[in-house]
C-alpha positions, 0 to 999 in steps of 0.5 A: 500500500502506498504511503504519503511519502511514496506518493510524493516521490511518484509525483516529484519524479513524474513517475505518475500523475495525481490524476492517475493515482486518484483513478487507481484508487477509485478503481480499487474502491469500485472493486472492493465496495461490494464486499466492504461498504466502507463509503456512504458516498463515493466522489469521483468528480471531486477526486479527479478535479482535485487531482488535476489541480495538483497536476497543474501545480506540478506542471507550473513548478510550484512547491507541493503541499504536504498531502499533494495527491494523497487519496483520503476518506472523510467520515460522513459527520464532517461537512463538505460544502456541496456534498451530502453529509448524512451522519449515517442517519435517515434524518440527514439523508438529503442534507447538503451543507452550505459551508465547509468544516475547518478540517476538510478545508485544511485537508483540501488546501494541503492537496489531499484528494477526497475519494468519498465520505465514509460510513459510520454509526448513526451520529457516531453512536456505536462501536461496530458501525452496525447502527448506520441507517444505510449499510453495514461495513465489513472488516477487511480482515474477516468480512463476517466481522465488524470493523469497529465504530463509530469510524468503522468506514474510515478504518476499513477504507484505510486498512483495505487500501481504498484510500491512503489516509482517512479522518475519524471522530473520537468521542469515547474511542471511535478512532482507536477502537476501529483502528484496533479492529482493522489493524491500522494506526488511529490517533485521538488528539488532545481535546481542542488541538483540532477544530470541531467547526463543521463536525456534526456534534454528538457530545461536545465536551468529548468529540475530537477529530483525528487521523487514520493511517497505515503508519505512524509517520502518515498519521503524524503528517495528517495530524500536522495538517489538521491541528491548529487554532480556529476562531470558529471553535470556542474550544480550540487551543491557541498553541504552537503546532510542531512538525510532528512528522519531522520528529520521527527520525530514522534513529528513533527505534533506539530512542526508547532508551530511558523512556518511562512507560506506565502500564495501567494495572486496572486494564488487565484481568477479568473481561480481557481476552487472553490473546489480547492480554498476551499480545499487549504484554509481549509488546510491553516486554518488547519496548522494555528490551528496547531500553524503555523503563516499565512501571506499573501504574494504578489509575483507581478511577479508570474503571468508572470511566464507562458509567461516567461516560454513559451519563455525560455523553447521552446528556450532551447528545440529548441537547445537541440532537434537539435541533433535528426537529424537521423545521430547519434542515433534514427530513420532515414528516409531511403528513403531520397535522400540527407542529407537535406531531411534526416534531414527534413523527420526524424524530420517530422516523428519522432516528435509529434505535441507538440514537433514541436510546441515548437521547432518552437516557440523556433527557432523563439524566438532565431532568429535574430531580435527577441532575444532581444525582447523576449528571453532576456526580458524573462530572465530579468523577470525571475530574477524579479520573483526570486527576488519576492521569495527572498523577500518573504522568508525574512519573511516566512519559506514556501510559499503555494498555489494550485498545479494546478488550477483544478483537473484532466480533461477528456482525450481529453478535452484540446488536441486541445487547447494548451493554455488551456493545458499550464494553467495547469502549472500556479502555478508550473512554477515560482518555476522552473524559480527561481530554488526553491524546491516545493512539492505537497501533497494531501489536499482534494478531489472534488465532483467527488472524484478527488484529490486536491494538496497543493503546498509548496515552500521553499527557495533554499536548504531548502528541510529540512524545506519543508519536515518537514512542509509537514510531519507535515501537512500530519500526522495530516490529512487523505488525503494521506490514501485514495486509488483510487477506480477505481482500488480498485478491479483489 
């Protein structure tokens, strides 16, 4: 599979044009999509037009931008002007944004070539992409299994080579968990590092846009393009953005010497698949053999992340999704007899079961008499979880644990058991609650040949350290070089 660096080399050497590269990826999508269903919408006209702009820039002798000619998938909860943005929901089936998200605007300016909008759980609510109103995305390693969620389409498209990189959004693990299931690199940045303007909101204090890639270097390059202050986003951080990719030097595998790696004790034991545990412990032992100092770290409130999240996130979702009432945009029940029935009928027909479930939970939690007992208490526990991380980072550089308790599960096996589904995000949720950066990187495979992810977590705004440690581990192993067998010969 081509990397960003390799595509740049092809273009600068005039071995291939951006248009030819774009067409090759579009042809691959056409072959694989009947199996994978990674994309809600494929955008060949946009891709070829953007590729021609790169070819024109090359012909004019202009300096190429960092993502010149690189095919990218955009998660379909990020607004692209003039392109339908559905959020995987019937209620937004025909919604065409009149404006552009900050992230997609930056990506276009950086020369990327958008090949399509990727599938997701409706409004990013789910851990398997089975909650999409339109289609079920398959895992490229085993077509009977889910790709994870909610950014399952993005993870599957990168793992299968339908695009080189993709965007995702992560509210409780929706980048890292599908990255683990699909055997790619997925990074959730520090909250506020990447603008959320134009990202359709799920839970505003938790949502964060981040990159998918087949390597740490490509993820670092993509993050460097996306990150930065945005006056349109009131939560955006006005901080210097380093050249993340430039920090990944060839001698980095040796630079783990002296790095302090903390192993989160609470993430091992009951509920963790034995094969996942073995692979993660082997990865930790490997980093120790490379000179890293391994420390056992306790984050006592880590286990409370899941119940805390499922109070805070549905509460924010209840408020954010109140805007979908059939009045301003999206679908509308044309047969309603009055305003109230239009509201009710539109939401009944437009929202899926999981979205309704979370709206009901959030509305209940925020109702009079329950706010203090549930929501306020959850916010206090959130603060304690953050304090646990702060204490941990006083003694270590990076924390590690499994990304998910299991490898990818079969489609339909958890669809009727939402509590079991929620447990898929057990390891990733606390990172969102604390606003920290977290990354999933391949660290092995189970007996069925399904990928296993290692989660690395760093302190606020220390993506530089996170990426360096991840790169050092990646370059000393071979896990990232394997390719899915289920789509090897499309």
